PDB file of N, H, CA, C and O in Angstrom:
ATOM      1  N   UNK A   1     245.372 131.909 156.152  1.00  0.00           N
ATOM      2  CA  UNK A   1     244.293 130.933 156.258  1.00  0.00           C
ATOM      3  C   UNK A   1     244.797 129.747 157.071  1.00  0.00           C
ATOM      4  O   UNK A   1     245.913 129.266 156.869  1.00  0.00           O
ATOM      5  N   UNK A   2     243.965 129.289 157.983  1.00  0.00           N
ATOM      6  H   UNK A   2     243.059 129.679 158.146  1.00  0.00           H
ATOM      7  CA  UNK A   2     244.315 128.178 158.860  1.00  0.00           C
ATOM      8  C   UNK A   2     243.121 127.250 158.929  1.00  0.00           C
ATOM      9  O   UNK A   2     242.023 127.690 159.270  1.00  0.00           O
ATOM     10  N   UNK A   3     243.305 125.982 158.617  1.00  0.00           N
ATOM     11  H   UNK A   3     244.198 125.625 158.341  1.00  0.00           H
ATOM     12  CA  UNK A   3     242.217 125.013 158.559  1.00  0.00           C
ATOM     13  C   UNK A   3     241.126 125.466 157.599  1.00  0.00           C
ATOM     14  O   UNK A   3     239.943 125.212 157.824  1.00  0.00           O
ATOM     15  N   UNK A   4     241.535 126.139 156.526  1.00  0.00           N
ATOM     16  H   UNK A   4     242.496 126.345 156.343  1.00  0.00           H
ATOM     17  CA  UNK A   4     240.577 126.580 155.523  1.00  0.00           C
ATOM     18  C   UNK A   4     239.735 127.767 155.938  1.00  0.00           C
ATOM     19  O   UNK A   4     238.768 128.095 155.252  1.00  0.00           O
ATOM     20  N   UNK A   5     240.068 128.417 157.031  1.00  0.00           N
ATOM     21  H   UNK A   5     240.854 128.150 157.589  1.00  0.00           H
ATOM     22  CA  UNK A   5     239.309 129.554 157.549  1.00  0.00           C
ATOM     23  C   UNK A   5     240.245 130.741 157.760  1.00  0.00           C
ATOM     24  O   UNK A   5     241.423 130.562 158.069  1.00  0.00           O
ATOM     25  N   UNK A   6     239.727 131.926 157.595  1.00  0.00           N
ATOM     26  H   UNK A   6     238.770 132.071 157.345  1.00  0.00           H
ATOM     27  CA  UNK A   6     240.521 133.116 157.878  1.00  0.00           C
ATOM     28  C   UNK A   6     240.369 133.502 159.340  1.00  0.00           C
ATOM     29  O   UNK A   6     239.365 133.185 159.979  1.00  0.00           O
ATOM     30  N   UNK A   7     241.369 134.184 159.857  1.00  0.00           N
ATOM     31  H   UNK A   7     242.184 134.441 159.338  1.00  0.00           H
ATOM     32  CA  UNK A   7     241.290 134.653 161.241  1.00  0.00           C
ATOM     33  C   UNK A   7     240.119 135.607 161.422  1.00  0.00           C
ATOM     34  O   UNK A   7     239.398 135.534 162.416  1.00  0.00           O
ATOM     35  N   UNK A   8     239.935 136.497 160.465  1.00  0.00           N
ATOM     36  H   UNK A   8     240.521 136.557 159.657  1.00  0.00           H
ATOM     37  CA  UNK A   8     238.875 137.501 160.616  1.00  0.00           C
ATOM     38  C   UNK A   8     237.488 136.873 160.597  1.00  0.00           C
ATOM     39  O   UNK A   8     236.566 137.404 161.217  1.00  0.00           O
ATOM     40  N   UNK A   9     237.326 135.765 159.906  1.00  0.00           N
ATOM     41  H   UNK A   9     238.075 135.335 159.403  1.00  0.00           H
ATOM     42  CA  UNK A   9     236.017 135.107 159.896  1.00  0.00           C
ATOM     43  C   UNK A   9     235.684 134.557 161.279  1.00  0.00           C
ATOM     44  O   UNK A   9     234.548 134.668 161.739  1.00  0.00           O
ATOM     45  N   UNK A  10     236.673 133.965 161.940  1.00  0.00           N
ATOM     46  H   UNK A  10     237.597 133.875 161.567  1.00  0.00           H
ATOM     47  CA  UNK A  10     236.434 133.324 163.232  1.00  0.00           C
ATOM     48  C   UNK A  10     236.682 134.236 164.426  1.00  0.00           C
ATOM     49  O   UNK A  10     236.091 134.043 165.489  1.00  0.00           O
ATOM     50  N   UNK A  11     237.543 135.216 164.260  1.00  0.00           N
ATOM     51  H   UNK A  11     238.024 135.373 163.397  1.00  0.00           H
ATOM     52  CA  UNK A  11     237.909 136.076 165.390  1.00  0.00           C
ATOM     53  C   UNK A  11     237.862 137.550 165.015  1.00  0.00           C
ATOM     54  O   UNK A  11     238.646 138.349 165.528  1.00  0.00           O
ATOM     55  N   UNK A  12     236.965 137.906 164.143  1.00  0.00           N
ATOM     56  H   UNK A  12     236.328 137.258 163.726  1.00  0.00           H
ATOM     57  CA  UNK A  12     236.874 139.275 163.671  1.00  0.00           C
ATOM     58  C   UNK A  12     236.670 140.298 164.777  1.00  0.00           C
ATOM     59  O   UNK A  12     237.372 141.307 164.829  1.00  0.00           O
ATOM     60  N   UNK A  13     235.722 140.046 165.653  1.00  0.00           N
ATOM     61  H   UNK A  13     235.152 139.226 165.612  1.00  0.00           H
ATOM     62  CA  UNK A  13     235.465 140.984 166.741  1.00  0.00           C
ATOM     63  C   UNK A  13     236.660 141.075 167.688  1.00  0.00           C
ATOM     64  O   UNK A  13     237.049 142.168 168.100  1.00  0.00           O
ATOM     65  N   UNK A  14     237.239 139.928 168.029  1.00  0.00           N
ATOM     66  H   UNK A  14     236.923 139.040 167.694  1.00  0.00           H
ATOM     67  CA  UNK A  14     238.375 139.907 168.946  1.00  0.00           C
ATOM     68  C   UNK A  14     239.575 140.643 168.363  1.00  0.00           C
ATOM     69  O   UNK A  14     240.265 141.368 169.080  1.00  0.00           O
ATOM     70  N   UNK A  15     239.831 140.463 167.068  1.00  0.00           N
ATOM     71  H   UNK A  15     239.271 139.874 166.485  1.00  0.00           H
ATOM     72  CA  UNK A  15     240.939 141.172 166.413  1.00  0.00           C
ATOM     73  C   UNK A  15     240.659 142.669 166.366  1.00  0.00           C
ATOM     74  O   UNK A  15     241.550 143.480 166.617  1.00  0.00           O
ATOM     75  N   UNK A  16     239.435 143.029 166.049  1.00  0.00           N
ATOM     76  H   UNK A  16     238.711 142.371 165.845  1.00  0.00           H
ATOM     77  CA  UNK A  16     239.061 144.450 166.016  1.00  0.00           C
ATOM     78  C   UNK A  16     239.280 145.084 167.382  1.00  0.00           C
ATOM     79  O   UNK A  16     239.857 146.166 167.489  1.00  0.00           O
ATOM     80  N   UNK A  17     238.811 144.395 168.434  1.00  0.00           N
ATOM     81  H   UNK A  17     238.342 143.516 168.347  1.00  0.00           H
ATOM     82  CA  UNK A  17     238.941 144.919 169.787  1.00  0.00           C
ATOM     83  C   UNK A  17     240.411 145.008 170.208  1.00  0.00           C
ATOM     84  O   UNK A  17     240.832 146.006 170.792  1.00  0.00           O
ATOM     85  N   UNK A  18     241.179 143.979 169.915  1.00  0.00           N
ATOM     86  H   UNK A  18     240.838 143.167 169.440  1.00  0.00           H
ATOM     87  CA  UNK A  18     242.602 143.984 170.275  1.00  0.00           C
ATOM     88  C   UNK A  18     243.341 145.121 169.574  1.00  0.00           C
ATOM     89  O   UNK A  18     244.230 145.739 170.158  1.00  0.00           O
ATOM     90  N   UNK A  19     242.972 145.397 168.321  1.00  0.00           N
ATOM     91  H   UNK A  19     242.249 144.895 167.846  1.00  0.00           H
ATOM     92  CA  UNK A  19     243.590 146.529 167.618  1.00  0.00           C
ATOM     93  C   UNK A  19     243.199 147.847 168.265  1.00  0.00           C
ATOM     94  O   UNK A  19     244.046 148.719 168.456  1.00  0.00           O
ATOM     95  N   UNK A  20     241.937 147.998 168.602  1.00  0.00           N
ATOM     96  H   UNK A  20     241.249 147.290 168.447  1.00  0.00           H
ATOM     97  CA  UNK A  20     241.455 149.248 169.211  1.00  0.00           C
ATOM     98  C   UNK A  20     242.071 149.487 170.589  1.00  0.00           C
ATOM     99  O   UNK A  20     242.294 150.632 170.982  1.00  0.00           O
ATOM    100  N   UNK A  21     242.342 148.420 171.313  1.00  0.00           N
ATOM    101  H   UNK A  21     242.161 147.489 170.994  1.00  0.00           H
ATOM    102  CA  UNK A  21     242.949 148.540 172.631  1.00  0.00           C
ATOM    103  C   UNK A  21     244.474 148.674 172.566  1.00  0.00           C
ATOM    104  O   UNK A  21     245.126 148.900 173.586  1.00  0.00           O
ATOM    105  N   UNK A  22     245.032 148.533 171.374  1.00  0.00           N
ATOM    106  H   UNK A  22     244.503 148.349 170.546  1.00  0.00           H
ATOM    107  CA  UNK A  22     246.477 148.674 171.206  1.00  0.00           C
ATOM    108  C   UNK A  22     247.267 147.430 171.555  1.00  0.00           C
ATOM    109  O   UNK A  22     248.465 147.515 171.823  1.00  0.00           O
ATOM    110  N   UNK A  23     246.608 146.258 171.558  1.00  0.00           N
ATOM    111  H   UNK A  23     245.634 146.189 171.341  1.00  0.00           H
ATOM    112  CA  UNK A  23     247.284 145.015 171.884  1.00  0.00           C
ATOM    113  C   UNK A  23     247.976 144.394 170.679  1.00  0.00           C
ATOM    114  O   UNK A  23     248.967 143.679 170.827  1.00  0.00           O
ATOM    115  N   UNK A  24     247.455 144.665 169.486  1.00  0.00           N
ATOM    116  H   UNK A  24     246.650 145.246 169.365  1.00  0.00           H
ATOM    117  CA  UNK A  24     248.045 144.133 168.256  1.00  0.00           C
ATOM    118  C   UNK A  24     248.048 145.215 167.188  1.00  0.00           C
ATOM    119  O   UNK A  24     247.323 146.206 167.272  1.00  0.00           O
ATOM    120  N   UNK A  25     248.882 144.996 166.186  1.00  0.00           N
ATOM    121  H   UNK A  25     249.471 144.190 166.118  1.00  0.00           H
ATOM    122  CA  UNK A  25     248.862 145.822 164.981  1.00  0.00           C
ATOM    123  C   UNK A  25     248.736 144.883 163.791  1.00  0.00           C
ATOM    124  O   UNK A  25     249.084 143.705 163.872  1.00  0.00           O
ATOM    125  N   UNK A  26     248.239 145.414 162.698  1.00  0.00           N
ATOM    126  H   UNK A  26     247.956 146.371 162.632  1.00  0.00           H
ATOM    127  CA  UNK A  26     248.105 144.624 161.467  1.00  0.00           C
ATOM    128  C   UNK A  26     248.801 145.370 160.349  1.00  0.00           C
ATOM    129  O   UNK A  26     248.538 146.549 160.113  1.00  0.00           O
ATOM    130  N   UNK A  27     249.691 144.673 159.664  1.00  0.00           N
ATOM    131  H   UNK A  27     249.905 143.715 159.855  1.00  0.00           H
ATOM    132  CA  UNK A  27     250.375 145.251 158.508  1.00  0.00           C
ATOM    133  C   UNK A  27     250.371 144.226 157.390  1.00  0.00           C
ATOM    134  O   UNK A  27     250.911 143.130 157.537  1.00  0.00           O
ATOM    135  N   UNK A  28     249.763 144.585 156.280  1.00  0.00           N
ATOM    136  H   UNK A  28     249.325 145.476 156.160  1.00  0.00           H
ATOM    137  CA  UNK A  28     249.685 143.704 155.114  1.00  0.00           C
ATOM    138  C   UNK A  28     249.085 142.342 155.455  1.00  0.00           C
ATOM    139  O   UNK A  28     249.551 141.317 154.958  1.00  0.00           O
ATOM    140  N   UNK A  29     248.066 142.326 156.291  1.00  0.00           N
ATOM    141  H   UNK A  29     247.687 143.159 156.695  1.00  0.00           H
ATOM    142  CA  UNK A  29     247.388 141.084 156.645  1.00  0.00           C
ATOM    143  C   UNK A  29     248.107 140.239 157.677  1.00  0.00           C
ATOM    144  O   UNK A  29     247.678 139.122 157.967  1.00  0.00           O
ATOM    145  N   UNK A  30     249.197 140.754 158.240  1.00  0.00           N
ATOM    146  H   UNK A  30     249.545 141.661 158.005  1.00  0.00           H
ATOM    147  CA  UNK A  30     249.950 140.029 159.257  1.00  0.00           C
ATOM    148  C   UNK A  30     249.743 140.732 160.593  1.00  0.00           C
ATOM    149  O   UNK A  30     249.895 141.949 160.692  1.00  0.00           O
ATOM    150  N   UNK A  31     249.401 139.971 161.604  1.00  0.00           N
ATOM    151  H   UNK A  31     249.278 138.982 161.524  1.00  0.00           H
ATOM    152  CA  UNK A  31     249.161 140.527 162.934  1.00  0.00           C
ATOM    153  C   UNK A  31     250.407 140.352 163.788  1.00  0.00           C
ATOM    154  O   UNK A  31     251.072 139.316 163.736  1.00  0.00           O
ATOM    155  N   UNK A  32     250.715 141.379 164.576  1.00  0.00           N
ATOM    156  H   UNK A  32     250.176 142.220 164.618  1.00  0.00           H
ATOM    157  CA  UNK A  32     251.840 141.323 165.507  1.00  0.00           C
ATOM    158  C   UNK A  32     251.400 141.907 166.840  1.00  0.00           C
ATOM    159  O   UNK A  32     250.654 142.885 166.893  1.00  0.00           O
ATOM    160  N   UNK A  33     251.874 141.292 167.912  1.00  0.00           N
ATOM    161  H   UNK A  33     252.480 140.498 167.869  1.00  0.00           H
ATOM    162  CA  UNK A  33     251.530 141.770 169.242  1.00  0.00           C
ATOM    163  C   UNK A  33     252.414 142.964 169.598  1.00  0.00           C
ATOM    164  O   UNK A  33     253.617 142.957 169.341  1.00  0.00           O
ATOM    165  N   UNK A  34     251.811 143.974 170.183  1.00  0.00           N
ATOM    166  H   UNK A  34     250.833 143.980 170.391  1.00  0.00           H
ATOM    167  CA  UNK A  34     252.560 145.138 170.641  1.00  0.00           C
ATOM    168  C   UNK A  34     253.144 144.848 172.021  1.00  0.00           C
ATOM    169  O   UNK A  34     252.818 143.832 172.635  1.00  0.00           O
ATOM    170  N   UNK A  35     254.004 145.737 172.506  1.00  0.00           N
ATOM    171  H   UNK A  35     254.269 146.562 172.007  1.00  0.00           H
ATOM    172  CA  UNK A  35     254.535 145.576 173.861  1.00  0.00           C
ATOM    173  C   UNK A  35     253.416 145.613 174.886  1.00  0.00           C
ATOM    174  O   UNK A  35     253.434 144.863 175.862  1.00  0.00           O
ATOM    175  N   UNK A  36     252.439 146.488 174.662  1.00  0.00           N
ATOM    176  H   UNK A  36     252.424 147.097 173.869  1.00  0.00           H
ATOM    177  CA  UNK A  36     251.280 146.560 175.559  1.00  0.00           C
ATOM    178  C   UNK A  36     250.529 145.227 175.554  1.00  0.00           C
ATOM    179  O   UNK A  36     250.147 144.718 176.608  1.00  0.00           O
ATOM    180  N   UNK A  37     250.322 144.668 174.363  1.00  0.00           N
ATOM    181  H   UNK A  37     250.633 145.081 173.507  1.00  0.00           H
ATOM    182  CA  UNK A  37     249.643 143.383 174.246  1.00  0.00           C
ATOM    183  C   UNK A  37     250.420 142.270 174.926  1.00  0.00           C
ATOM    184  O   UNK A  37     249.831 141.417 175.592  1.00  0.00           O
ATOM    185  N   UNK A  38     251.744 142.271 174.764  1.00  0.00           N
ATOM    186  H   UNK A  38     252.222 142.963 174.224  1.00  0.00           H
ATOM    187  CA  UNK A  38     252.581 141.241 175.391  1.00  0.00           C
ATOM    188  C   UNK A  38     252.507 141.342 176.907  1.00  0.00           C
ATOM    189  O   UNK A  38     252.458 140.324 177.597  1.00  0.00           O
ATOM    190  N   UNK A  39     252.498 142.572 177.430  1.00  0.00           N
ATOM    191  H   UNK A  39     252.538 143.399 176.870  1.00  0.00           H
ATOM    192  CA  UNK A  39     252.413 142.762 178.872  1.00  0.00           C
ATOM    193  C   UNK A  39     251.129 142.139 179.415  1.00  0.00           C
ATOM    194  O   UNK A  39     251.166 141.345 180.355  1.00  0.00           O
ATOM    195  N   UNK A  40     250.000 142.503 178.820  1.00  0.00           N
ATOM    196  H   UNK A  40     249.970 143.148 178.057  1.00  0.00           H
ATOM    197  CA  UNK A  40     248.724 141.983 179.323  1.00  0.00           C
ATOM    198  C   UNK A  40     248.581 140.494 179.079  1.00  0.00           C
ATOM    199  O   UNK A  40     248.026 139.793 179.926  1.00  0.00           O
ATOM    200  N   UNK A  41     249.059 139.987 177.959  1.00  0.00           N
ATOM    201  H   UNK A  41     249.510 140.556 177.271  1.00  0.00           H
ATOM    202  CA  UNK A  41     249.000 138.545 177.687  1.00  0.00           C
ATOM    203  C   UNK A  41     249.738 137.782 178.785  1.00  0.00           C
ATOM    204  O   UNK A  41     249.198 136.835 179.357  1.00  0.00           O
ATOM    205  N   UNK A  42     250.961 138.190 179.075  1.00  0.00           N
ATOM    206  H   UNK A  42     251.399 138.960 178.610  1.00  0.00           H
ATOM    207  CA  UNK A  42     251.759 137.472 180.066  1.00  0.00           C
ATOM    208  C   UNK A  42     251.226 137.678 181.484  1.00  0.00           C
ATOM    209  O   UNK A  42     251.338 136.781 182.319  1.00  0.00           O
ATOM    210  N   UNK A  43     250.657 138.831 181.761  1.00  0.00           N
ATOM    211  H   UNK A  43     250.566 139.560 181.082  1.00  0.00           H
ATOM    212  CA  UNK A  43     250.058 139.075 183.070  1.00  0.00           C
ATOM    213  C   UNK A  43     248.936 138.070 183.345  1.00  0.00           C
ATOM    214  O   UNK A  43     248.909 137.437 184.401  1.00  0.00           O
ATOM    215  N   UNK A  44     248.022 137.930 182.401  1.00  0.00           N
ATOM    216  H   UNK A  44     248.044 138.444 181.543  1.00  0.00           H
ATOM    217  CA  UNK A  44     246.893 137.018 182.606  1.00  0.00           C
ATOM    218  C   UNK A  44     247.299 135.564 182.450  1.00  0.00           C
ATOM    219  O   UNK A  44     246.753 134.690 183.125  1.00  0.00           O
ATOM    220  N   UNK A  45     248.250 135.296 181.568  1.00  0.00           N
ATOM    221  H   UNK A  45     248.693 136.006 181.020  1.00  0.00           H
ATOM    222  CA  UNK A  45     248.734 133.925 181.408  1.00  0.00           C
ATOM    223  C   UNK A  45     249.360 133.452 182.710  1.00  0.00           C
ATOM    224  O   UNK A  45     249.139 132.313 183.121  1.00  0.00           O
ATOM    225  N   UNK A  46     250.139 134.307 183.367  1.00  0.00           N
ATOM    226  H   UNK A  46     250.319 135.232 183.034  1.00  0.00           H
ATOM    227  CA  UNK A  46     250.765 133.954 184.640  1.00  0.00           C
ATOM    228  C   UNK A  46     249.693 133.698 185.703  1.00  0.00           C
ATOM    229  O   UNK A  46     249.807 132.754 186.485  1.00  0.00           O
ATOM    230  N   UNK A  47     248.668 134.527 185.730  1.00  0.00           N
ATOM    231  H   UNK A  47     248.576 135.294 185.095  1.00  0.00           H
ATOM    232  CA  UNK A  47     247.590 134.360 186.706  1.00  0.00           C
ATOM    233  C   UNK A  47     246.912 132.996 186.544  1.00  0.00           C
ATOM    234  O   UNK A  47     246.737 132.270 187.522  1.00  0.00           O
ATOM    235  N   UNK A  48     246.533 132.650 185.317  1.00  0.00           N
ATOM    236  H   UNK A  48     246.675 133.240 184.522  1.00  0.00           H
ATOM    237  CA  UNK A  48     245.838 131.383 185.096  1.00  0.00           C
ATOM    238  C   UNK A  48     246.755 130.195 185.315  1.00  0.00           C
ATOM    239  O   UNK A  48     246.321 129.175 185.851  1.00  0.00           O
ATOM    240  N   UNK A  49     248.005 130.304 184.916  1.00  0.00           N
ATOM    241  H   UNK A  49     248.357 131.132 184.481  1.00  0.00           H
ATOM    242  CA  UNK A  49     248.950 129.206 185.111  1.00  0.00           C
ATOM    243  C   UNK A  49     249.168 128.946 186.593  1.00  0.00           C
ATOM    244  O   UNK A  49     249.146 127.797 187.033  1.00  0.00           O
ATOM    245  N   UNK A  50     249.379 130.016 187.370  1.00  0.00           N
ATOM    246  H   UNK A  50     249.397 130.950 187.012  1.00  0.00           H
ATOM    247  CA  UNK A  50     249.588 129.829 188.802  1.00  0.00           C
ATOM    248  C   UNK A  50     248.342 129.265 189.478  1.00  0.00           C
ATOM    249  O   UNK A  50     248.454 128.437 190.383  1.00  0.00           O
ATOM    250  N   UNK A  51     247.166 129.697 189.056  1.00  0.00           N
ATOM    251  H   UNK A  51     247.074 130.369 188.322  1.00  0.00           H
ATOM    252  CA  UNK A  51     245.929 129.158 189.620  1.00  0.00           C
ATOM    253  C   UNK A  51     245.811 127.662 189.344  1.00  0.00           C
ATOM    254  O   UNK A  51     245.422 126.886 190.217  1.00  0.00           O
ATOM    255  N   UNK A  52     246.150 127.274 188.131  1.00  0.00           N
ATOM    256  H   UNK A  52     246.466 127.904 187.422  1.00  0.00           H
ATOM    257  CA  UNK A  52     246.097 125.863 187.735  1.00  0.00           C
ATOM    258  C   UNK A  52     247.092 125.048 188.550  1.00  0.00           C
ATOM    259  O   UNK A  52     246.743 123.993 189.080  1.00  0.00           O
ATOM    260  N   UNK A  53     248.326 125.529 188.655  1.00  0.00           N
ATOM    261  H   UNK A  53     248.609 126.386 188.224  1.00  0.00           H
ATOM    262  CA  UNK A  53     249.359 124.794 189.382  1.00  0.00           C
ATOM    263  C   UNK A  53     249.022 124.706 190.863  1.00  0.00           C
ATOM    264  O   UNK A  53     249.192 123.650 191.474  1.00  0.00           O
ATOM    265  N   UNK A  54     248.545 125.806 191.450  1.00  0.00           N
ATOM    266  H   UNK A  54     248.407 126.663 190.954  1.00  0.00           H
ATOM    267  CA  UNK A  54     248.177 125.774 192.869  1.00  0.00           C
ATOM    268  C   UNK A  54     247.103 124.730 193.150  1.00  0.00           C
ATOM    269  O   UNK A  54     247.195 123.985 194.126  1.00  0.00           O
ATOM    270  N   UNK A  55     246.101 124.676 192.308  1.00  0.00           N
ATOM    271  H   UNK A  55     246.026 125.281 191.515  1.00  0.00           H
ATOM    272  CA  UNK A  55     245.029 123.702 192.514  1.00  0.00           C
ATOM    273  C   UNK A  55     245.564 122.279 192.353  1.00  0.00           C
ATOM    274  O   UNK A  55     245.242 121.393 193.144  1.00  0.00           O
ATOM    275  N   UNK A  56     246.382 122.072 191.321  1.00  0.00           N
ATOM    276  H   UNK A  56     246.643 122.792 190.678  1.00  0.00           H
ATOM    277  CA  UNK A  56     246.931 120.746 191.067  1.00  0.00           C
ATOM    278  C   UNK A  56     247.822 120.296 192.225  1.00  0.00           C
ATOM    279  O   UNK A  56     247.715 119.153 192.670  1.00  0.00           O
ATOM    280  N   UNK A  57     248.689 121.165 192.714  1.00  0.00           N
ATOM    281  H   UNK A  57     248.775 122.093 192.353  1.00  0.00           H
ATOM    282  CA  UNK A  57     249.552 120.810 193.833  1.00  0.00           C
ATOM    283  C   UNK A  57     248.752 120.535 195.104  1.00  0.00           C
ATOM    284  O   UNK A  57     249.081 119.629 195.869  1.00  0.00           O
ATOM    285  N   UNK A  58     247.700 121.321 195.322  1.00  0.00           N
ATOM    286  H   UNK A  58     247.432 122.057 194.700  1.00  0.00           H
ATOM    287  CA  UNK A  58     246.856 121.083 196.488  1.00  0.00           C
ATOM    288  C   UNK A  58     246.231 119.696 196.459  1.00  0.00           C
ATOM    289  O   UNK A  58     246.172 119.012 197.480  1.00  0.00           O
ATOM    290  N   UNK A  59     245.772 119.293 195.305  1.00  0.00           N
ATOM    291  H   UNK A  59     245.820 119.850 194.475  1.00  0.00           H
ATOM    292  CA  UNK A  59     245.168 117.961 195.152  1.00  0.00           C
ATOM    293  C   UNK A  59     246.230 116.879 195.333  1.00  0.00           C
ATOM    294  O   UNK A  59     245.980 115.854 195.967  1.00  0.00           O
ATOM    295  N   UNK A  60     247.407 117.111 194.775  1.00  0.00           N
ATOM    296  H   UNK A  60     247.610 117.944 194.260  1.00  0.00           H
ATOM    297  CA  UNK A  60     248.457 116.085 194.825  1.00  0.00           C
ATOM    298  C   UNK A  60     249.110 115.988 196.210  1.00  0.00           C
ATOM    299  O   UNK A  60     249.798 115.007 196.493  1.00  0.00           O
ATOM    300  N   UNK A  61     248.908 116.985 197.071  1.00  0.00           N
ATOM    301  H   UNK A  61     248.350 117.782 196.841  1.00  0.00           H
ATOM    302  CA  UNK A  61     249.374 116.854 198.450  1.00  0.00           C
ATOM    303  C   UNK A  61     248.590 115.774 199.182  1.00  0.00           C
ATOM    304  O   UNK A  61     249.116 115.079 200.050  1.00  0.00           O
ATOM    305  N   UNK A  62     247.317 115.650 198.811  1.00  0.00           N
ATOM    306  H   UNK A  62     246.889 116.214 198.105  1.00  0.00           H
ATOM    307  CA  UNK A  62     246.451 114.646 199.426  1.00  0.00           C
ATOM    308  C   UNK A  62     246.696 113.257 198.857  1.00  0.00           C
ATOM    309  O   UNK A  62     246.642 112.258 199.574  1.00  0.00           O
ATOM    310  N   UNK A  63     246.967 113.210 197.544  1.00  0.00           N
ATOM    311  H   UNK A  63     247.011 114.022 196.961  1.00  0.00           H
ATOM    312  CA  UNK A  63     247.184 111.928 196.864  1.00  0.00           C
ATOM    313  C   UNK A  63     248.224 112.161 195.771  1.00  0.00           C
ATOM    314  O   UNK A  63     247.992 112.927 194.835  1.00  0.00           O
ATOM    315  N   UNK A  64     249.375 111.494 195.898  1.00  0.00           N
ATOM    316  H   UNK A  64     249.564 110.872 196.658  1.00  0.00           H
ATOM    317  CA  UNK A  64     250.503 111.765 194.991  1.00  0.00           C
ATOM    318  C   UNK A  64     250.168 111.510 193.525  1.00  0.00           C
ATOM    319  O   UNK A  64     250.570 112.281 192.654  1.00  0.00           O
ATOM    320  N   UNK A  65     249.445 110.447 193.252  1.00  0.00           N
ATOM    321  H   UNK A  65     249.118 109.820 193.960  1.00  0.00           H
ATOM    322  CA  UNK A  65     249.113 110.109 191.871  1.00  0.00           C
ATOM    323  C   UNK A  65     247.602 109.882 191.744  1.00  0.00           C
ATOM    324  O   UNK A  65     247.148 108.743 191.635  1.00  0.00           O
ATOM    325  N   UNK A  66     246.832 110.969 191.758  1.00  0.00           N
ATOM    326  H   UNK A  66     247.201 111.894 191.845  1.00  0.00           H
ATOM    327  CA  UNK A  66     245.368 110.795 191.655  1.00  0.00           C
ATOM    328  C   UNK A  66     244.981 110.210 190.298  1.00  0.00           C
ATOM    329  O   UNK A  66     245.670 110.392 189.294  1.00  0.00           O
ATOM    330  N   UNK A  67     243.881 109.519 190.309  1.00  0.00           N
ATOM    331  H   UNK A  67     243.322 109.371 191.125  1.00  0.00           H
ATOM    332  CA  UNK A  67     243.405 108.912 189.057  1.00  0.00           C
ATOM    333  C   UNK A  67     243.020 109.992 188.046  1.00  0.00           C
ATOM    334  O   UNK A  67     243.213 109.821 186.842  1.00  0.00           O
ATOM    335  N   UNK A  68     242.469 111.113 188.546  1.00  0.00           N
ATOM    336  H   UNK A  68     242.312 111.252 189.523  1.00  0.00           H
ATOM    337  CA  UNK A  68     242.149 112.251 187.673  1.00  0.00           C
ATOM    338  C   UNK A  68     242.139 113.513 188.519  1.00  0.00           C
ATOM    339  O   UNK A  68     242.011 113.462 189.742  1.00  0.00           O
ATOM    340  N   UNK A  69     242.276 114.632 187.850  1.00  0.00           N
ATOM    341  H   UNK A  69     242.380 114.673 186.856  1.00  0.00           H
ATOM    342  CA  UNK A  69     242.208 115.939 188.515  1.00  0.00           C
ATOM    343  C   UNK A  69     241.188 116.765 187.753  1.00  0.00           C
ATOM    344  O   UNK A  69     241.336 116.995 186.553  1.00  0.00           O
ATOM    345  N   UNK A  70     240.154 117.208 188.449  1.00  0.00           N
ATOM    346  H   UNK A  70     240.033 117.021 189.424  1.00  0.00           H
ATOM    347  CA  UNK A  70     239.132 118.048 187.846  1.00  0.00           C
ATOM    348  C   UNK A  70     239.471 119.492 188.175  1.00  0.00           C
ATOM    349  O   UNK A  70     239.417 119.901 189.335  1.00  0.00           O
ATOM    350  N   UNK A  71     239.819 120.260 187.152  1.00  0.00           N
ATOM    351  H   UNK A  71     239.863 119.927 186.210  1.00  0.00           H
ATOM    352  CA  UNK A  71     240.232 121.642 187.384  1.00  0.00           C
ATOM    353  C   UNK A  71     239.118 122.602 187.168  1.00  0.00           C
ATOM    354  O   UNK A  71     239.305 123.809 187.324  1.00  0.00           O
TER     355      UNK A  71
END
């Protein structure tokens, strides 16, 4: 339970789908990421991180310390 809520209450469909796709396993109410899940997590995390950094660097090339950056 986290913040008074269970994971399955808030993310039931997502957990079900992740289990069916082989991204996570559940044992005794504890979820663990599989190697397949870790691969895809890091693949997409790298994609979004690089996209964010590329946009931020592009903006900062024009102005070193912008007042704000809208991503």
